[in-house]
C-alpha positions in Angstrom: 277.3 64.5 206.6 277.5 66.9 209.4 280.3 69.5 209.7 281.4 71.4 212.4 283.1 75.5 211.4 284.4 77.6 214.3 285.4 81.2 214.4 286.9 81.7 217.6 287.3 85.8 217.3 288.7 88.1 220.0 285.3 88.2 221.9 283.3 85.8 220.6 283.0 82.4 219.3 281.0 81.4 216.4 280.0 77.8 215.2 278.0 76.8 212.2 276.6 72.9 211.9 275.8 71.9 208.3 274.8 69.2 206.1 275.3 68.9 203.0 276.6 72.5 203.2 273.4 73.6 204.4 273.5 75.2 207.9 271.6 73.5 210.6 272.8 75.2 213.3 274.5 78.5 214.1 275.4 80.1 217.5 277.4 82.8 218.8 278.7 83.9 222.2 281.1 86.1 224.3 284.0 83.9 225.3 284.9 86.8 227.8 289.0 85.7 227.0 288.6 82.1 227.6 287.1 80.6 224.3 288.7 77.3 225.3 286.3 77.6 228.6 283.2 78.3 226.5 284.1 75.5 223.9 284.4 73.0 226.8 280.5 73.6 227.6 279.4 72.8 223.8 281.4 69.7 223.6 278.9 67.3 224.9 276.0 69.3 222.6 278.6 68.6 219.6 279.3 64.5 220.9 275.4 63.9 220.1 275.5 64.9 216.7 277.5 62.3 215.0 279.8 65.1 213.0 282.6 64.1 211.0 285.0 67.1 211.2 285.9 70.1 212.1 287.3 73.0 211.0 288.4 76.2 212.7 289.5 80.0 211.9 290.9 81.2 215.5 292.9 84.3 215.8 293.7 83.1 219.5 297.7 82.8 220.7 299.2 80.0 220.4 298.4 79.0 224.3 294.5 79.4 223.6 294.8 77.1 220.2 296.3 74.5 222.4 293.9 74.2 224.7 290.9 75.0 222.0 293.0 71.4 220.3 292.8 69.5 223.0 288.8 70.2 223.5 288.2 69.3 220.2 290.2 65.9 220.4 287.4 64.9 222.7 285.0 64.6 219.4 287.7 61.8 218.3 287.3 63.2 214.5 289.8 65.4 212.3 290.4 69.0 212.9 291.7 71.5 210.4 293.1 74.8 211.9 293.1 77.0 208.5 296.4 79.2 208.0 297.7 82.0 206.1 299.6 81.2 203.3 301.9 83.2 200.7 299.3 81.4 197.8 296.7 79.5 198.3 294.3 77.8 196.0 295.5 80.3 193.3 295.1 83.4 195.9 298.3 85.4 196.4 298.3 87.4 199.5 299.7 90.5 200.2 301.2 90.9 203.3 305.2 90.5 203.2 304.6 88.1 206.0 301.5 86.2 205.7 301.6 84.9 209.2 300.9 88.6 210.5 297.5 88.9 208.2 294.6 87.8 210.2 293.1 84.2 209.6 289.3 85.9 209.8 290.6 88.2 207.2 292.0 86.2 204.9 289.4 83.5 204.6 286.8 86.3 204.2 289.3 87.3 200.8 289.6 83.4 200.0 285.8 83.6 199.8 285.2 85.8 197.3 288.5 86.4 195.3 288.4 85.7 191.5 290.3 86.3 188.5 287.4 88.3 187.0 286.7 90.9 189.7 288.8 93.2 191.7 286.9 93.5 195.2 286.8 95.1 198.4 286.2 93.1 201.7 284.8 95.1 204.5 284.4 93.3 207.7 282.2 95.3 210.3 282.7 93.3 213.7 285.0 94.6 216.5 287.7 96.3 214.3 286.4 97.6 210.6 288.5 95.3 208.1 289.1 96.7 204.7 290.6 94.3 202.5 291.3 94.6 198.3 292.2 92.5 195.5 293.0 92.5 192.0 292.2 89.7 190.4 293.6 86.7 192.7 296.1 89.2 194.3 295.2 90.4 197.8 296.3 93.9 198.1 296.6 94.2 201.7 294.3 96.4 203.3 293.4 98.7 206.4 292.3 97.9 210.4 290.0 100.8 211.9 288.2 100.7 215.6 284.8 100.3 214.8 281.9 102.3 215.6 281.8 101.4 219.3 285.3 101.2 220.1 285.7 104.7 218.6 283.0 105.8 220.8 284.2 104.0 224.1 287.7 105.5 223.5 285.9 109.1 223.7 283.9 108.2 226.6 287.3 107.0 228.4 289.8 110.2 227.8 286.8 112.4 228.0 285.6 114.0 231.4 282.0 114.6 231.7 280.7 113.3 228.5 278.7 110.3 229.6 277.2 108.4 225.5 274.3 105.6 226.1 274.0 103.1 223.6 272.2 104.8 220.6 271.9 104.3 216.9 274.6 104.9 214.4 272.2 106.1 211.7 272.5 109.7 210.7 275.2 111.7 208.9 273.7 115.0 209.9 275.6 117.4 212.1 274.7 116.5 215.8 272.5 119.1 217.7 273.6 117.8 220.9 276.5 116.1 222.4 275.2 112.4 221.7 274.5 112.8 218.3 277.8 114.7 217.8 279.7 111.6 218.7 277.5 108.9 217.2 277.4 111.1 213.8 280.9 111.9 213.6 282.0 108.5 214.2 280.0 107.0 211.6 280.5 109.8 209.0 284.3 108.9 209.7 284.2 105.6 208.7 282.2 105.9 206.0 284.1 109.0 204.6 287.2 106.1 205.0 285.6 103.2 203.2 284.4 105.6 200.0 287.8 107.4 199.7 289.3 103.8 199.2 286.4 102.7 197.0 287.2 106.2 195.0 290.2 104.9 194.5 289.2 102.4 191.8 286.2 100.7 191.0 285.6 97.1 192.8 282.8 95.1 193.7 281.7 95.9 197.6 281.5 93.2 200.0 280.4 93.5 203.1 279.9 91.1 205.8 280.1 91.1 209.9 277.1 92.3 212.3 277.0 96.4 211.3 276.9 95.1 207.1 273.5 96.2 207.2 273.9 99.9 208.8 276.8 100.6 206.4 275.0 99.0 203.1 272.1 101.2 203.9 274.6 104.5 203.3 276.8 102.9 200.8 273.9 102.0 198.3 275.4 103.9 195.1 278.7 101.1 195.3 276.2 98.4 195.1 277.2 96.4 198.2 276.6 92.7 198.4 276.0 91.5 202.2 277.4 88.2 202.6 276.3 86.9 206.4 278.7 84.4 206.5 281.3 85.0 204.6 283.9 83.3 207.1 281.9 80.4 206.7 282.3 80.4 203.0 286.2 81.1 203.1 286.5 78.2 205.6 284.3 75.8 203.7 286.4 76.7 200.4 289.8 76.4 202.6 289.1 72.9 203.9 287.8 72.2 200.6 290.8 72.5 199.1 293.3 70.8 201.5 
């Protein structure tokens, strides 16, 4: 049985095709603020795969989600959009208004939360998000601009500074403007993460494209990297419907 899983983010559309829970196809593309148009170009491909159902995580607004639904109906298979609940499969949402919590964050927490552990889930994507749990209680979290958003903001608001793409891989004081910017931004984010982890011992789970980079500098917390954490949460959500 082949299943399609969609993660429609703010800037990218990711999809996985699984068979017996094994990933047989995976891709991610920038959708340039038009995820429905990108999905429309993929539908022909999906039609040929003999899919049984679709699970969707989308942070898009109502209008874009309605377009996505219309396109997915062409597959003639059940489509389920994940939603944030005040309680789901025992997990209690930490937000006063659950609908205000991003579905991506909710699914990532849902994938790893357990009675036996307190967990810190950090997603290193377009934003750096931090979510905390105490057993099966989601406690809320933090959202920060990621490495590149911070750098771009600095460039836009500082005359005369031209910062090329460069690796965020050092924490030493920068000896030129380019290094000072990169090292400073990375140090700031790492310091925030460490401050959160110092408050209470927690199992650290990292996901997202920059997870390996952060893991390199957070080794003392023995981070676990989960490349497909949202997929695991989406699968768990559908299984517990």
